[in-house]
One Martini backbone bead per residue (centre of mass of N, CA, C, O) as a GRO file, in nm:
protein
   54
    1MET     BB    1   2.660  -3.726  -9.049
    2GLY     BB    2   2.930  -3.546  -9.118
    3VAL     BB    3   3.156  -3.707  -8.961
    4SER     BB    4   3.406  -3.843  -8.820
    5VAL     BB    5   3.513  -4.132  -8.686
    6GLN     BB    6   3.660  -4.004  -8.444
    7THR     BB    7   3.412  -3.853  -8.337
    8VAL     BB    8   3.239  -4.098  -8.277
    9TYR     BB    9   3.436  -4.229  -8.076
   10LEU     BB   10   3.432  -3.995  -7.879
   11TRP     BB   11   3.130  -4.003  -7.814
   12VAL     BB   12   3.137  -4.287  -7.702
   13GLU     BB   13   3.346  -4.244  -7.477
   14ARG     BB   14   3.154  -3.997  -7.354
   15LYS     BB   15   2.849  -4.079  -7.381
   16GLN     BB   16   2.690  -3.891  -7.623
   17ILE     BB   17   2.606  -4.159  -7.775
   18PRO     BB   18   2.406  -4.396  -7.868
   19HIS     BB   19   2.499  -4.742  -7.780
   20LEU     BB   20   2.637  -5.068  -7.869
   21ARG     BB   21   2.792  -5.351  -7.736
   22VAL     BB   22   2.957  -5.609  -7.933
   23MET     BB   23   3.175  -5.830  -7.862
   24GLY     BB   24   3.312  -5.586  -7.697
   25ARG     BB   25   3.426  -5.354  -7.940
   26ASN     BB   26   3.174  -5.348  -8.083
   27ILE     BB   27   2.971  -5.103  -8.256
   28ARG     BB   28   2.629  -5.001  -8.223
   29PHE     BB   29   2.339  -4.858  -8.397
   30LEU     BB   30   2.038  -4.713  -8.375
   31ARG     BB   31   1.850  -4.543  -8.587
   32ALA     BB   32   1.666  -4.392  -8.386
   33ASP     BB   33   1.899  -4.280  -8.211
   34LEU     BB   34   2.042  -4.120  -8.438
   35GLU     BB   35   1.806  -3.937  -8.516
   36SER     BB   36   1.773  -3.801  -8.236
   37PHE     BB   37   2.062  -3.701  -8.210
   38ARG     BB   38   2.069  -3.530  -8.466
   39ALA     BB   39   1.833  -3.343  -8.387
   40SER     BB   40   1.964  -3.230  -8.124
   41PHE     BB   41   2.218  -3.115  -8.258
   42ARG     BB   42   2.077  -2.909  -8.439
   43GLN     BB   43   1.951  -2.744  -8.209
   44GLU     BB   44   2.213  -2.651  -8.077
   45VAL     BB   45   2.331  -2.505  -8.322
   46ALA     BB   46   2.096  -2.311  -8.368
   47TYR     BB   47   2.116  -2.172  -8.093
   48VAL     BB   48   2.406  -2.067  -8.115
   49MET     BB   49   2.361  -1.906  -8.387
   50ALA     BB   50   2.126  -1.715  -8.257
   51GLN     BB   51   2.327  -1.575  -8.101
   52PRO     BB   52   2.456  -1.292  -8.015
   53MET     BB   53   2.715  -1.093  -8.071
   54PRO     BB   54   2.945  -0.903  -7.870
   0.00000   0.00000   0.00000
């Protein structure tokens, strides 16, 4: 995804990225969930970058 492992753990902690907990602390991601998350993240970045600078 192009981000650090620490960033992914932060997103999980903040419940910002869809994930599954397996056997306690193990974290798993469904490919479809990651693809939709990644697509929505790109849209947010594109929106912010399209805003005019004051």
